[in-house]
C-alpha positions, 0 to 999 in steps of 0.5 A: 474463410476467417471467422470474425469474433465479436469483441468482448463488451467493455465494463464501464468503470465508475470513478472512485468516490470516497466518503471522507466524512469519517476519515481517520488519519494515521501516520505509520512508520511500521507495517507488518504483513501476513498472508493466508490463502484468502487474504493479505493482512497489513498491520500499520503502527508507529514506532517512536524514537529514540526508544524504538518502542512500538505503540501498543495495539494495532492502530489500523489493520487492512485486509486485501485479497491477493488480487488487490495486494498485487495491484497495490504492489504495482501501484506503489512500485510505479509511484516509487519510481516516479518519486525517485525520478523526481527527487532522487533515490530513496535510502532504505538503510537506517540513518546512524545518529551522531553520538 
């Protein structure tokens, strides 16, 4: 006779509500990623052309657990695929300037 198993209770997900009253916006075109046993650390900054100097200091440092980093990687991958389907391939090679 087959044993019936109860389904695991589902955890209700609450909608994400962000408090943007103290939001700080930053444009970043440089990111450095480092990892350790417990965290992925993303340091975002800005490189200003044409000199290519990176702003001093780290404007934004984000710490993620390994699990959150993996979820973020998946979300970014899915969104890049959707973007490229809509607008074409994103080129990642540097653009050579005309002299």
